N, C-alpha and C positions, 0 to 999 in steps of 0.2 A: 504494499500499499504506499503510494507516493505522498509524502506530507509537504507542508509548506517549505521546509528547509531545503528538500530536493530541487524544488521549482527555483528557489532563490539562487542556489549555487550553480545552476546550469548555464546561466547567461555570463558573458565576459567578453563580448566581441567588441572590436575597435569601431569606433563611429567616425573619428577624424584624427588626422595626424598633421603637425605643423613641420613639414619637411625643410621649409625655408629657415626656420630657427636653428636646425642642426647645421646648416651651411653658414649662417651668420654669426653663431656664438659657440664658445666652448661651454659645454654643460658640465658643471661642477657636481651638483647634487640634484636629485629629483624627489619631489614630494607628491603625495596624492591628497586631493581635495574634493570635497563635495561641491555641488553647484546648485544655487537656489534659482529654480526655474518655475515658470507658470505653466499650467496645463497644456496650452496650445503649442508652447515651445517644446515640451517633452514629446509631444506628437511629432513635431518637425524633426526632433533629434532622432526618434525612432526611425524615421523615414531616410535619415541620413543627410538632411539638408543643413550641414554645418560646415563653416569655413573658418579655420584658426589663423590663416595667413594675416600678417601684420597686427597680431593681438599681443598685448602685454598686460602685465599685472602691476597694480599699485596698492600701497598700503596707506589707508586714509582713516584716521581717528581709531586706530587699533583694529580696523577690519580690512580684509583682502578683497579687492575688487579686480575683475578682468575686463579690460577695455578692448574692443575691436573683434570680439567673437561674433561672427555673423551667423545668426540662426534665422533661416528663411521663414517668413509667415506661413502658417498652416493654411492650406487652401480652403479648408471648410470651417476655418475659425471665426470668420467675419469680424464682429466688434471685439471679440476676445483677443485678437492678435495684438502683440506688443511690438515695440519698435525693434527691429532686427539687430540693431548695434547698441542697444542700451547697456550700460555697465552691468555686469552680473556679479553678484556677491558670491565669493568663494568660501567654503566652510572649512576651517581648520581650527585646531586648539589654539587657544590664546598664547600659550608658551611657544609654540611653533612660529606664530605670526611675529611674535616679539623677537625671536632668534633671527628670522628672515629679515625683519626690520633693521636690526643691528648690522647685519652683514651688508644689506643694500645701502645703508647710509654711510657706514664707514669704510668699506672695502670696494665700493664701486660695482657691485654686482647689479644684475637685472633679473627680474622675474618674468618668465616667459611660459605661456601655456604650450606644451609640447603635444599633448594628445587628449582626446576625449573618448571615454569607453564606459561600458556598463559593468558594474560590479554588482551581480545579483539584479535587483530591480532599480538600483540607484544609478544615476549618472555621475561619473567621477571625472575629474580633469587632473592630468599629469603636469605638474608645474615644475619648471626646471630653474634652478639658480645658476645664472649664466654670467659669462664674461665675453665681451665682444671680440671678434676676430679682426685682426688688421687685414689689409688687402694681400699682403705676402703670406699670411697664414692660409688665406682661401686659396691662394694659388699652389701653395705647398699641398694642401688636402686634395685639390683637384689632380695634381700631378701623381700623388700617391694612389689615388682611386683608379687613375688611367693605367698606371703601371701594373697594379693588381689585376685589372680586367685583362690587360695584355698577357700577363703570365698565365691566367686561367685559360684564355684562348688557345695559347700555345700548348699547354698541358692537355687540353681536350683534343687538339688536333693531333697529338702524338700518342693519345690513348692512355695517358697516365690517370690513375685514380687516386683519390685521397683516402 
């Protein structure tokens, strides 16, 4: 007999990912945060209508907010739809927020939403504590990825297996 706990654990799928953030920043640490959404926003999230590109997080008055997360309006939502780009409150423990605030203000880090996914029936946001890359860092990373691809292509053509 399947209970509530079985149904809750079954989900865990990825909704959206911020690939540009991995190109633009060095990701030092990652955190998991809940997100406060309205009903029609949750329905849009379930449909996968989310874009994390150009989004960032900011701590205001001891609370963590995400700006720039675009959740498309739900087609059947009519008057209940919210502004797609409204600031969304991220839910974390106060101690974690204070720790992040200290790092962001003193050490020059940035908070960036990296991914959005389901954890059970809840929507979660993966938040990264990031440091910006310089142009030469981006070039080095691109050259490294290109070399790795080239080696894999060569190994595949010669019939090598890992």
